[in-house]
N, C-alpha and C positions, 0 to 999 in steps of 0.2 A: 191632527196637525200639531206640530211641536210648537211650544210656547216660546216667547222671546227669550225668557230666562234660561231655557234648555239650549237654545241656539247659542246664547252667549257664554254658557258654561263649557259647551263644546268646542267653541272657538278659542276659549281660554286654555283648555286642556291641550288643544292641538299646538297652541303657541308654546305652552310649557314644555311639551315633548319635542318640539323643534329646538327650543333653547338647549335642553339637556343633550340633545344629539350633537349640537354644535360644540358644547363644552366637553362632552365626554367622547365625541367622534373619534379622535386620534387613538384613545386607549382601546375603544371597542374595535376599530379597525385593526389594531395591533393584535388583539386577542383572537379575532377572527382569521388573521393572516397565518397563525401558527399551524403548520400542517399536521394532519392526524398521523399517529403512529411515530415510530422512532426516526430520527434524522438518517440520512444516507451514510452508511458507513463503508470505508474501504480498507484494504490491507496491503501494505507494502511488503512484498515478499522479497527477501535478500539472501544470497548465498555466500558462505564462507568457503571458498574454494579449497583451501588446504584440508578442512575437515571433510568436505563433500568428496574430494578425490581420494582421501584416505579411506573413506567408508565405501566408495564405489570407484575403485581404481580402473575398471573396465568400462566405465561409462565413455560414451563417444566424445563428450565435452572435456574429458580428462586425458585424452590420447597425447596432448603436447604440454600438459601441466608439469611444472617443476617447482621446487621449493624457491627458485630464484626468479620465477616469472612474476610480472606486475600483480597478477591475480592473487599471488600469495600474501600480498601486503595490504590489500583493500577488499571491502565488500563489492560483490558483483550483483547486478540486477537479475531478478527472476521475473517478477511481474508486479503490476498494481492492479488489484481486482476488487470488484464490488461483491460484498458477501452474498451468497446464494444466487448469483447471476452469471451466466456465461453465454457466449455465442449469440450476442444480441442482434437480431436482424440477419444473421448468416444462413444462407439457404442449406437445406438438409444435406446435399451432396457434398458441398465444401466443408461443412462441419464434420462429417463422416471422415473425409480425407484428412482433416486436422487432427482428429483423434487416432488415427492409425499410426501416426509418428513419422510419416514421409514428409517432413517439414520443408525440404528443398524443393519439392514438387508443388507447394502451395504458392499462390499468386505472390509475387514481390510486393514489398510496400514501398510507398514513395516518401523518401525522407530528404530533407536538405542535406547537402554534402557535409556540413559540420555536425549535424545530429548523427548521420551514419557513422562518421568517425568516432564520435563520442560513444555511440552504442556498441560498436565493435570492441572497444577497449573495455567497456563496463559489462558486457554480456558475452562471455566467451563462447557460449554456444550459438551466438548469432550466426556464426559462419556455418552452422548446421541447420539454420532455418529456424531456430527457436523464436526469433523475433517475429517471424511471420505467424507462427502458431499462437504465440501470446497475444498478438494484436487480435487475431480472430477470436480467441477464447475470452480474453478479459479486456482488451482495449476497446472492443466494439461496444461494451457496456459503460464505458468510463469517459471516452472522449469522441469528438466528431471526426478526428483524423488521426493517422498513425503519427504524424509530425507532432500534433498537440499531446498525444498520449505518451510518446517517448521523451519529448522535450521536458514535460512536467515529471515524469518518472526520473530522469536523469538528474534533474535539478534537486530532487529530494535525495537521491543517492549521493550526490556530491556533498550535501549538507551533512549527511551521516558519516562520509568518509573524512570529513574535515573535523570531526568531533572527537572527544575522548574515547567514545565507544570504539572506534577502529584502533586507537592506540592501545586500549586494553587488550583487545584481541592479538595485536602483534606482539605485545609484551608477554602474553600467555602462549606463544608459539610452542607447539609440542608439548604443552602443559595442561593443567585442568582449569576450566573456567567455570564459575558458578553463577546461576541466575541472579542471586542477590547482588554480585558485583557488576553484573551487566545492568541490572535495573539502577543501580546506584550511579553507573556512568551515564546513563540516559537522563536521570535527574539532574546531573550536573551539566550536561550539555544542553537539554531542552526544557528544564524547569521541573520543579517538584511534582511528583506524581507521573512523570512521563514514563518512568520504568514499569508502572503498572499495566502500560498498554502493550507490553512487549512480551513475546514468547520465544524461547529457544527451540529451534528446529533440530532434532537429533536422530541419530540412527544406531542401532545396536550392531556392532561388528565384532563377532566372537563374544568375548566376555567384556568388551569395552563399549561405552556409550560415547559416540562422537558427535560433537556439535557441527552441523552442516549449514546452519543459517539462522535467520531471525525472521519473525513476522512481526509487523508493527501495525497497531490499530491507528487509523487516522480518520478525520473528518473528510467527507468527500467534497473538497473545495480547494480553491487555489490559496497559496499563501506559504509562509515559512513553516518548516517541519515542526518547530516547536508549538506553533498556534494549532496546527492540524492534529498533532498528538494530543494536545490539551482538550480538543473537541471530541475524542474518541471515548468509549467506555473501557474501564479497567478490565483485565482478562487474566485468565489462570493459565499457567504453563504446566504441561505434564513433565517436561524435562526440566530438572533443576540444577543439573551439573553434567559436564562431559569434557573429553579431551578435545582440543582444538585440531590435532593432527597436522602433520606435514607429509604430503604424499610426493613421491618421485614420478618422473615420466614413466608411464607404464606402457 
C-alpha cells in the first residue's frame, strides 16, 4: 500500500507537469505540427515563344507564330507542376491517351469564360489541346479543379509578364541573354535571392544555344510570386547563356 507521502508527491508531480504543459503547450504544439520531410515544392514552367519557335520551327504550336504576334513580346504558360508527381488520380486509359499526344481527343476542361480567354492568350498551344493534357498531367496534382489550377497559374504568369524580367527578354530580342542577367532581373522584381530559384530552359540548334523558356521554383501555396519564390530552394541551371531567337511563321 502506498504511503500518504508517496501519494502527495505523485499528486504534486502531476500538478507540476500539468502547469508546464499549460505554459509550454503552444511551443510544443508548434513543434509537433511541423510536417516531416521537405515542404511541398512546385515549378512554374514558362515558354519564351521567340526562342522556342526558333529552335523548333516545325512544332505544331509555332505554325502561326511570327515576330509580330503577341506571344513574341511576353512569356507564355506551359505548366505549374509538383516535383516528382504526375497524373494524380487519373485512370490508366486516360493517362495513356494523354501521353500519346492526341490532346484534342482528351476530355475538355471546364473553365469560366474569362479564364478561358486568358488561357488562350497565354498558352498558344491551348488550341491544340495542351491545356487539357497539362491539366491531367500536372494540374491534377496541384489543384482541385481546372478553374483553380489555371486561374492561379495565369495570375503568376501575369506577375512575371509585368516585371523587369519580361522587359529584359524583349530588350534582348535576337540577341544573347545570360543567366546572370536573368537572375539579377528576378532579384530586382521579386526580392533578393529570387534569381537563385530560376533556371534557363535551352535547346541546341546547330551550333547555337537557344533560350526557349524558364523554370521557376516556388512554394506550393497561394500568394504573390515574390513570396512563393522566396519559399523555394535555390537551384542550379545547366544553361547559363543563349540567344533569344526570333522565328518567322513557318
